[in-house]
C-alpha positions as CSV (number, residue, x, y, z in Angstrom):
1,M,1.7,-15.0,11.5
2,L,3.6,-13.0,11.4
3,N,5.6,-12.2,8.1
4,F,9.5,-12.1,9.3
5,D,13.3,-12.0,8.1
6,E,15.8,-14.5,8.9
7,Y,20.1,-14.0,9.7
8,G,22.7,-16.8,10.2
9,A,19.4,-20.0,10.4
10,T,22.1,-22.3,10.0
11,N,23.7,-20.9,13.0
12,P,23.8,-23.4,16.9
13,G,21.9,-22.1,20.0
14,T,19.4,-20.2,21.6
15,P,17.8,-17.5,18.6
16,I,17.5,-14.2,18.6
17,M,14.6,-12.2,17.9
18,I,14.1,-8.8,18.4
19,V,10.6,-7.0,17.7
20,H,10.3,-2.9,15.9
21,G,8.3,0.1,17.8
22,L,5.9,2.0,16.1
23,F,6.1,2.7,12.9
24,G,8.8,1.2,12.7
25,S,9.7,-2.7,10.8
26,A,11.7,-5.4,10.6
27,R,14.2,-3.4,7.8
28,N,15.1,-0.8,10.3
29,W,17.1,-3.7,11.9
30,G,18.9,-5.2,8.8
31,A,22.6,-4.1,10.5
32,I,22.4,-4.4,13.4
33,A,21.2,-8.1,12.7
34,R,23.6,-9.0,10.5
35,R,26.3,-8.3,12.6
36,L,24.3,-10.4,15.4
37,A,24.1,-13.4,12.6
38,S,28.0,-13.2,12.5
39,D,27.4,-16.4,15.6
40,H,23.3,-16.1,15.6
41,R,20.4,-17.2,14.6
42,V,18.5,-13.8,13.7
43,I,15.0,-13.6,13.4
44,V,13.2,-9.9,12.5
45,P,9.4,-10.4,12.0
46,D,7.4,-7.5,11.4
47,M,4.5,-6.4,13.7
48,R,0.7,-6.6,12.8
49,N,-0.2,-3.1,11.2
50,H,3.6,-2.6,10.3
51,G,5.8,-3.8,7.0
52,R,4.8,-6.8,5.1
53,S,3.0,-8.2,8.4
54,F,-0.6,-8.5,8.1
55,H,-3.1,-5.8,8.7
56,A,-5.6,-6.1,12.1
57,D,-8.5,-4.4,13.1
58,T,-7.0,-3.9,16.9
59,H,-3.2,-3.1,18.6
60,R,-3.1,-3.7,21.5
61,Y,-0.1,-5.9,23.9
62,E,-2.2,-8.5,24.4
63,D,-3.1,-8.8,20.0
64,L,0.9,-8.6,19.9
65,A,2.2,-10.8,22.7
66,A,-0.2,-13.5,20.4
67,D,1.5,-12.4,17.6
68,L,5.4,-12.7,18.9
69,A,4.4,-16.7,21.1
70,E,2.6,-18.3,17.4
71,L,6.3,-16.5,15.4
72,I,8.0,-18.6,18.7
73,E,6.3,-21.4,18.5
74,H,6.7,-21.9,14.6
75,V,10.6,-20.8,14.4
76,G,11.7,-23.2,18.0
77,V,11.1,-22.8,21.4
78,P,12.8,-21.0,23.4
79,V,14.7,-17.6,22.3
80,D,15.7,-14.4,23.8
81,L,14.0,-11.7,22.4
82,V,14.9,-7.9,22.6
83,G,11.9,-5.4,22.5
84,H,12.5,-1.6,21.7
85,S,10.2,0.1,22.8
86,M,6.4,-0.5,21.4
87,G,7.7,-4.2,21.0
88,G,9.9,-3.7,24.1
89,K,6.1,-3.7,26.4
90,A,4.9,-6.6,23.5
91,A,7.7,-8.4,24.6
92,M,6.9,-7.7,28.1
93,Q,3.8,-8.7,27.9
94,L,4.3,-12.0,26.0
95,V,6.6,-12.9,29.0
96,L,4.8,-12.3,31.7
97,T,2.1,-15.0,30.7
98,R,4.5,-17.3,28.6
99,P,7.7,-16.9,30.4
100,D,8.1,-20.4,29.3
101,L,8.3,-19.4,25.9
102,L,11.4,-17.5,26.1
103,R,15.1,-18.2,28.0
104,R,16.3,-14.2,28.1
105,L,15.2,-11.0,27.9
106,V,16.3,-7.5,26.3
107,V,13.7,-4.4,26.5
108,A,14.7,-1.1,24.8
109,D,13.8,2.4,25.8
110,I,10.7,0.6,27.8
111,A,8.9,0.3,30.9
112,P,5.8,-1.7,31.5
113,V,4.3,1.9,32.9
114,G,2.0,3.6,30.2
115,Y,3.0,7.4,29.2
116,G,1.6,10.9,28.9
117,H,3.2,12.0,24.8
118,S,1.2,10.4,21.3
119,Q,2.2,9.6,18.1
120,S,-0.9,11.0,16.3
121,H,0.4,13.6,15.1
122,L,2.8,12.1,13.1
123,I,0.2,9.9,12.0
124,R,-1.7,13.2,10.3
125,A,2.1,14.0,8.4
126,M,1.9,10.6,7.1
127,R,-2.3,11.7,5.9
128,N,-1.1,14.8,4.3
129,L,1.7,13.5,2.3
130,D,0.8,13.9,-0.9
131,L,1.6,10.6,-2.6
132,N,0.5,11.7,-6.0
133,G,3.0,11.6,-8.8
134,L,5.9,9.9,-6.2
135,T,7.8,8.5,-7.4
136,L,11.6,9.4,-4.9
137,R,11.7,9.5,-1.7
138,S,13.2,12.5,-1.5
139,E,10.5,14.2,-2.9
140,A,8.6,12.2,-0.9
141,D,10.9,13.3,2.1
142,K,10.4,17.5,0.6
143,R,6.8,17.0,0.2
144,L,7.2,15.3,4.6
145,A,8.6,18.2,5.6
146,A,6.3,20.3,6.2
147,D,4.7,18.4,8.2
148,I,7.3,17.5,9.9
149,E,10.8,19.7,10.6
150,S,13.8,16.3,12.1
151,P,15.3,15.3,9.1
152,Q,15.6,11.4,11.3
153,V,12.3,11.1,11.9
154,R,11.2,11.8,8.4
155,A,13.7,9.4,7.1
156,F,12.1,7.3,9.6
157,L,9.2,7.5,8.4
158,L,9.5,7.0,4.9
159,Q,10.8,3.3,5.4
160,S,8.1,2.6,5.8
161,L,6.7,4.4,1.6
162,D,6.1,1.4,-0.6
163,L,7.0,3.6,-3.6
164,K,7.0,0.4,-5.6
165,S,3.1,0.2,-5.0
166,D,0.7,1.9,-7.4
167,P,-0.4,4.1,-6.7
168,P,2.1,4.6,-3.9
169,R,1.2,3.7,-0.2
170,W,2.5,3.5,3.8
171,L,3.1,-0.1,4.5
172,L,0.7,1.3,8.1
173,N,-2.2,0.9,9.2
174,L,-2.8,4.0,9.5
175,D,-6.6,3.8,10.1
176,V,-5.6,0.9,13.7
177,L,-2.7,2.6,15.2
178,D,-4.4,6.1,15.0
179,R,-7.4,4.9,17.6
180,E,-5.5,2.7,19.3
181,M,-3.2,5.2,19.9
182,Q,-3.8,5.8,24.0
183,H,-3.5,1.2,23.8
184,I,0.6,1.7,22.6
185,T,1.1,4.6,24.5
186,G,-0.4,2.9,28.1
187,W,0.1,0.0,29.6
188,P,-2.3,-2.7,30.2
189,G,-1.0,-2.9,33.5
190,T,-0.2,-6.8,33.7
191,Q,0.7,-8.7,36.4
192,G,2.5,-11.7,37.3
193,R,6.8,-11.8,37.3
194,F,9.9,-13.3,34.8
195,E,12.2,-14.5,36.7
196,K,14.4,-15.2,33.9
197,P,17.6,-12.6,33.4
198,T,16.2,-9.3,32.2
199,L,18.4,-6.2,30.8
200,F,16.1,-3.2,30.4
201,L,19.1,-1.0,28.1
202,A,17.8,2.8,28.3
203,G,19.5,5.7,26.4
204,A,21.5,7.7,28.7
205,N,19.5,10.9,27.0
206,S,16.0,9.4,27.6
207,D,13.3,10.3,29.6
208,Y,11.8,6.6,28.9
209,V,13.0,4.8,31.4
210,L,13.4,6.8,34.8
211,P,14.0,6.3,38.6
212,Q,10.4,6.1,39.5
213,H,9.9,3.0,37.2
214,R,12.4,1.1,39.1
215,D,10.4,-0.4,40.7
216,T,7.8,-0.9,38.9
217,I,10.5,-2.9,37.1
218,K,11.2,-5.0,40.2
219,D,8.0,-6.0,40.7
220,L,7.9,-7.5,37.1
221,F,10.8,-8.7,36.3
222,P,13.0,-9.0,40.2
223,H,16.1,-10.7,37.9
224,A,16.5,-7.0,35.6
225,V,19.6,-4.6,35.4
226,I,19.6,-1.2,34.7
227,A,21.7,0.1,31.6
228,R,21.9,3.4,30.1
229,I,24.8,4.3,27.0
230,A,25.9,6.9,27.0
231,D,25.1,10.3,24.7
232,A,21.8,8.0,22.9
233,G,17.7,8.4,22.5
234,H,15.0,6.8,22.7
235,W,16.8,6.0,19.0
236,L,19.9,4.3,21.0
237,H,19.9,1.3,18.3
238,A,20.8,3.9,15.7
239,E,22.0,6.5,17.5
240,K,25.7,4.0,18.5
241,P,24.4,0.5,17.7
242,R,28.1,-0.4,17.8
243,E,27.5,-0.3,21.7
244,F,24.2,-1.4,21.0
245,E,25.0,-4.6,19.7
246,D,28.0,-5.0,22.3
247,A,26.0,-4.6,25.5
248,V,23.3,-7.3,23.7
249,R,26.0,-10.2,22.4
250,T,27.4,-9.4,26.1
251,F,24.1,-10.0,28.3
252,L,22.8,-12.7,26.3
253,S,25.9,-14.5,26.3
254,T,26.7,-14.1,30.3
255,A,23.6,-13.5,32.1
256,S,23.0,-15.8,34.5
257,V,20.6,-15.8,37.7
């Protein structure tokens, strides 16, 4: 079963489960999870091949949805599910095949379509990082800067570097993620209809949820509402955390069919 962090365990009502994206972990969502836990039980898993969860030989949305189903059945059905990017696709795959496990769905900055880009260049950069003698994250950042210009991207990736391990190691199954990249950026073409309240929450500066995706979204999620957070890109929850939290909280408390 997936490793997970839990907040507000004694809070009543429908739990919120937050599913991170590619190269992420439960740790990335700690601040938002703690704020939502003021009046919700919040569960944040590490997905397979990420964080403290198990490594596996495949990383496809059918796999990720099955992992989430197992965890939801463990913590209690139903949940409100929030998924970002890869986690959003995993959440969509789950609700189209097991809608009984959810009450409401929030998909953060991703659509049920395949994308032409790849993140394998980041995997190459992580593989190229010399881990010998590393004890400080600041030194790892300096070394990683040779391959990754953006300090924000480096900071995000380095959250998955375990410096306490001897020797240091990535908490990511880089080989499998690289091999399965076309499936991660793609979409399996899953059919079905999720007839419950759904929010597609996108960054206004992001190009992941475009007008041409609307018909596909509405076919699969007929009750979907599409909203955008101003001045935010793909990492909308990190760039505008308060606005993201407010949008999720409002939707989960007021949405109805």
